[in-house]
C-alpha positions as a LaTeX table, in Angstrom:
\begin{tabular}{lrrr}
\hline
Residue & $x$ (\AA) & $y$ (\AA) & $z$ (\AA) \\
\hline
Unk1 & $-3.00$ & $-143.25$ & $-85.51$ \\
Unk2 & $-4.31$ & $-143.65$ & $-88.79$ \\
Unk3 & $-7.79$ & $-143.89$ & $-86.95$ \\
Unk4 & $-7.58$ & $-140.79$ & $-85.24$ \\
Unk5 & $-6.41$ & $-139.58$ & $-89.47$ \\
Unk6 & $-9.28$ & $-140.68$ & $-91.08$ \\
Unk7 & $-11.93$ & $-139.31$ & $-88.14$ \\
Unk8 & $-10.26$ & $-136.15$ & $-88.21$ \\
Unk9 & $-10.62$ & $-136.03$ & $-92.15$ \\
Unk10 & $-14.11$ & $-136.87$ & $-92.00$ \\
Unk11 & $-14.80$ & $-134.00$ & $-89.11$ \\
Unk12 & $-13.60$ & $-131.79$ & $-91.38$ \\
Unk13 & $-15.76$ & $-132.96$ & $-94.18$ \\
Unk14 & $-18.34$ & $-132.58$ & $-92.07$ \\
Unk15 & $-17.39$ & $-129.22$ & $-91.08$ \\
Unk16 & $-17.47$ & $-128.37$ & $-94.31$ \\
Unk17 & $-21.41$ & $-129.81$ & $-95.33$ \\
Unk18 & $-22.33$ & $-128.31$ & $-92.26$ \\
Unk19 & $-20.47$ & $-124.53$ & $-93.18$ \\
Unk20 & $-21.86$ & $-124.92$ & $-96.82$ \\
Unk21 & $-25.75$ & $-125.31$ & $-95.82$ \\
Unk22 & $-25.74$ & $-122.31$ & $-92.95$ \\
Unk23 & $-24.30$ & $-119.97$ & $-95.82$ \\
Unk24 & $-27.77$ & $-121.60$ & $-97.92$ \\
Unk25 & $-29.72$ & $-120.91$ & $-95.31$ \\
Unk26 & $-28.04$ & $-117.13$ & $-95.11$ \\
Unk27 & $-28.49$ & $-116.61$ & $-98.35$ \\
Unk28 & $-32.10$ & $-117.88$ & $-98.48$ \\
Unk29 & $-32.50$ & $-116.32$ & $-95.00$ \\
Unk30 & $-31.47$ & $-112.52$ & $-96.65$ \\
Unk31 & $-33.46$ & $-113.07$ & $-99.93$ \\
Unk32 & $-36.62$ & $-113.56$ & $-98.37$ \\
Unk33 & $-36.30$ & $-110.68$ & $-95.40$ \\
Unk34 & $-35.87$ & $-108.48$ & $-99.32$ \\
Unk35 & $-38.96$ & $-109.76$ & $-100.66$ \\
Unk36 & $-40.42$ & $-109.29$ & $-97.49$ \\
Unk37 & $-39.74$ & $-105.96$ & $-97.44$ \\
Unk38 & $-40.83$ & $-105.34$ & $-101.56$ \\
Unk39 & $-43.75$ & $-107.20$ & $-100.75$ \\
Unk40 & $-44.15$ & $-104.39$ & $-97.96$ \\
Unk41 & $-43.58$ & $-101.30$ & $-99.95$ \\
Unk42 & $-45.54$ & $-102.81$ & $-102.73$ \\
Unk43 & $-48.48$ & $-103.58$ & $-100.50$ \\
Unk44 & $-48.25$ & $-99.82$ & $-98.82$ \\
Unk45 & $-48.55$ & $-98.75$ & $-102.62$ \\
Unk46 & $-51.65$ & $-100.53$ & $-103.57$ \\
Unk47 & $-53.39$ & $-99.65$ & $-100.53$ \\
Unk48 & $-52.13$ & $-95.58$ & $-101.01$ \\
Unk49 & $-53.45$ & $-96.52$ & $-104.91$ \\
Unk50 & $-57.05$ & $-97.60$ & $-103.18$ \\
Unk51 & $-57.39$ & $-94.74$ & $-100.97$ \\
Unk52 & $-55.99$ & $-92.59$ & $-104.65$ \\
Unk53 & $-58.99$ & $-94.26$ & $-106.54$ \\
Unk54 & $-61.65$ & $-94.37$ & $-102.94$ \\
Unk55 & $-61.30$ & $-90.35$ & $-103.12$ \\
Unk56 & $-61.81$ & $-89.74$ & $-106.54$ \\
Unk57 & $-64.50$ & $-92.45$ & $-107.13$ \\
Unk58 & $-66.41$ & $-90.83$ & $-104.56$ \\
Unk59 & $-66.88$ & $-87.90$ & $-106.44$ \\
Unk60 & $-69.29$ & $-89.69$ & $-108.07$ \\
Unk61 & $-73.07$ & $-90.40$ & $-107.43$ \\
Unk62 & $-75.11$ & $-92.73$ & $-109.25$ \\
Unk63 & $-78.77$ & $-92.45$ & $-109.61$ \\
Unk64 & $-80.40$ & $-95.51$ & $-107.60$ \\
Unk65 & $-82.23$ & $-97.66$ & $-109.59$ \\
Unk66 & $-84.88$ & $-99.78$ & $-108.68$ \\
Unk67 & $-83.92$ & $-103.43$ & $-107.47$ \\
Unk68 & $-86.02$ & $-105.33$ & $-111.03$ \\
Unk69 & $-83.40$ & $-103.23$ & $-113.12$ \\
Unk70 & $-80.31$ & $-104.90$ & $-114.13$ \\
Unk71 & $-77.46$ & $-102.14$ & $-114.10$ \\
Unk72 & $-76.14$ & $-103.78$ & $-117.35$ \\
Unk73 & $-79.63$ & $-103.43$ & $-119.15$ \\
Unk74 & $-79.79$ & $-99.75$ & $-118.32$ \\
Unk75 & $-78.60$ & $-97.39$ & $-121.20$ \\
Unk76 & $-75.30$ & $-95.58$ & $-120.04$ \\
Unk77 & $-76.39$ & $-92.18$ & $-120.83$ \\
Unk78 & $-79.00$ & $-92.61$ & $-117.94$ \\
Unk79 & $-76.65$ & $-93.75$ & $-115.24$ \\
\hline
\end{tabular}
């Protein structure tokens, strides 16, 4: 009878450990899901900002420079 009682106690302890592990996995899964949603929203916002920046900068046209002329050597007023 004592062996059965000890085995039952070990089984209860093991079940508690499994329960804690499952709770931990569940918490991390929820956190990862929330972070994935946040990352998706941030990526969409960044994509929209890039699209808007592309639209805004598309209005500017620079004169073509000869291949030997570096932008850094060209006065800003001539661009």
